[in-house]
N, C-alpha and C positions, 0 to 999 in steps of 0.2 A: 557560492562565490569562489572564484579562483584568484590567486595572486601569484605574481612572479616576483620574487625578491630581487632587489638591486643590492649587490654586495661588492664591496671593495676588496680586491685581492692584493694581499701583501706578502712579501717574502719574509721568512723568519729562519733563524738557525735552528736546525733540528738534529737530533742524534740519529744515526743510521738505525734502520729497523732490523733488529737481529732477533729472530724467533728460534726457540729451541725445537728440536725435532718432534717432540711429543705435541707441542702446540701446533706446529705446521701440519702434522698428520690429522689433527682434529678439525682444522679449518677446511671448509667446503671449497672445492675448486669449481669455478663456474666455467662450463664449457663454452666454446665460441657459439655453438648452436643455441644454448640457453641465453647467451648475451644478445644474439640476433633476434630471438623471439621476444625478449624483454624490450628491446628497442622498437620492434614492430608494434608492440602493445602501447608503448609510450607515444609513438607516432599516431596510432589510432586515437588515443586519448586527446592528443593535440588537435587532430582534425575534428573530433567531436566538439571540443570546446570552441574552436574557431567557427564551426557551423551553427552552434546553438547558443552561444554567448556573445554579448556585445563587448567589443574591445574598447576600453576607456584609456586613452593615451595620456591625458593630463588630469591632474587632480583626482586620482583614483580613490584616495582615502575619503575625500569629501563626497564623491559619488556613492561610495559604499555606505556612508552615513545616510545619505539621501534615500537610498533604496531600503536600508534597514529600518529607518524610522517611519517610512511611508508604508503602513500595513497593507494598503491596497495594491502596492506595486509587487509584481511577481517577476521582476526583471532579473535575468541572469547576466552577470557581468564578469569580466576578467581584466586584469591589468597588472601594473607593477607599483610597488610602494617601498618605502624605506623601512628598515627595521624599527626605527623610532615611530613611524606612523603606524606600523603593524602593532607595536606595543600599546600605543594610545588607543587603537581600536579595541584591542583585547581588554584594556581597562574599562572600556565602555560596555563590555559584554559581547562584542562582535568578534566572533572567531572566523579566521580566514584559513584557507587550505593552500599550502604550497604544493605545486606539482612540477616535476622536472620538465623543462621545455626543450625537448630534443629537436635538433635541426633536422628537417626532412631530407636533406641531401647528404648527410654524413654517411 
């Protein structure tokens, strides 16, 4: 099962990021080629999910429960849920996977 989280974005005051030279040298720099390849892989994953999973637009958490507790159902679904709903599902023993949902035309 796949899940796309719904998150509220808020601004906050932050200190500027100042790294010393030793730390900066240890950090791996990602080349634009690596980034393009990573994006291609994420787009392939998105296409696979869209082709092989049913999109549940409304009441995703309830549908997850339905599929999970019906042992005969082998349905693959994906959709969005809130952090609260995800936590409730986790408390029931239902683990969901978050995947980055990259736009195809970016």
